[in-house]
N, C-alpha and C positions, 0 to 999 in steps of 0.2 A: 789467083788457086790458093788456099786454104790447106795448111798440112794440118791434119785430124788427131794423127796416128802414130807412132815410132817402133815401130817391132827389130829391134836389134838381137839375133840369133849369132851371133861371135864378129867383137868388134873390139880389137885393144883388151880392159880388162872389164869390157863389158861384153857380159854371158847370159840371153836368156832373159835381155829387160824387155818391158813394151809401157811406152808411157801415150795414153791419150791425151790431144791438147784441143781444149774446150773454149769457146770466147774467142774475143779478137785480140789480144795478147797473149802470152806463156813467158813468164820470168822462170829463166831455171836457176839457182841459184843451191850451197852447199858449199861443205867444207873446201880446203883445199885439196887436191888430189884424191876428190871427190867422183869427177869423169865426167863434167860438164865439157870442157872442153874438146872431150871425146866423142861425144854425144852432137857438139857442132860441127866439130870433125865429118863425123857418121852419116849424118844429114848434105854435106857439101858433097861428102863423096858418090853418094846415090843419085845424086841429081847429077853432077856433075863431072863422073867417070873418078876408076880409083887408081891412082898412081903408078906406074911399069916400075918395076923394079929398076931397071936402067935412072931415070929420074932422080931419081936418090934423096925424095918425099917420104915423109915418115906412110909407108902400110895401115899399120894398127891393126895385122894382123893375129889372130888370140892367142889369147895366152895359152897352150897347153894343147896349141892344133885346136883342128875342130869347123865350124861353118864358117868363112869368113865374106860375111852379109844382113841383107834383112830388108826389112820394106818398110815401103813413107805409105802411110792412106793419104789422101788427096780430096779437098771438092773444091769444083771448078765457080763462080760467078752463079752460074744457072743452076749449081746445087747437085751435079753433078761426081757421082766418086767413081774414085778412079786410084787402083797399088801401081805404086813403083818400086816394082821390087828385083834386085840382085843378088848375086850366091856366088861364091865362089869356091872352087874343090878345096878342099881341108888343104894345108899347109903340107908341099912331098908329096901333093896327089898329082891327082890330073890340072892339064891347065888349065886355067883359071875362062870362066865363060859365065854368063849371064843365065839365071836363071828363066828369064824375064825379058828384052831388051829391052822394052816398053812396055807404060802403061795407057789402058782405055778404060774410056769411060764405061763403067759396067751398070754400077746403081747405087741409088742414096744409099746413106753409108746409116739408117735405119734397115732395112731389108737388105745388108752385110753381114751378114755375123760369120760367114765362117771366112774367119780372115784371117793369112790374108791371103786373098785367091787372085793367081794373075794366070791369063792364057795369051800365049806366045800370038803374033797376030796383030 
């Protein structure tokens, strides 16, 4: 599986950020406090789960409230495209829930311009 796109709707200081990943290697660099580690943790949390409040781990709730989460676009070894899309309720809102609990193969990236596309099931 290879990441092709990172869409951050709200995660720590990152808001409405989109990154297209091309090639076999992506290097993220920047000044101190530019958001490199925050972006890495976003990918980690989407793939492996957001920590609970009781865990004590940083949750990176969005600064100024708003949607907490985003999506990852992925391609498997056969060229099938999928989306892993996670959205949590705004801080202080309803219980946090995943908008799409899992990704499923939909179409090759060239045919999928309505991104992120996620369907339950």
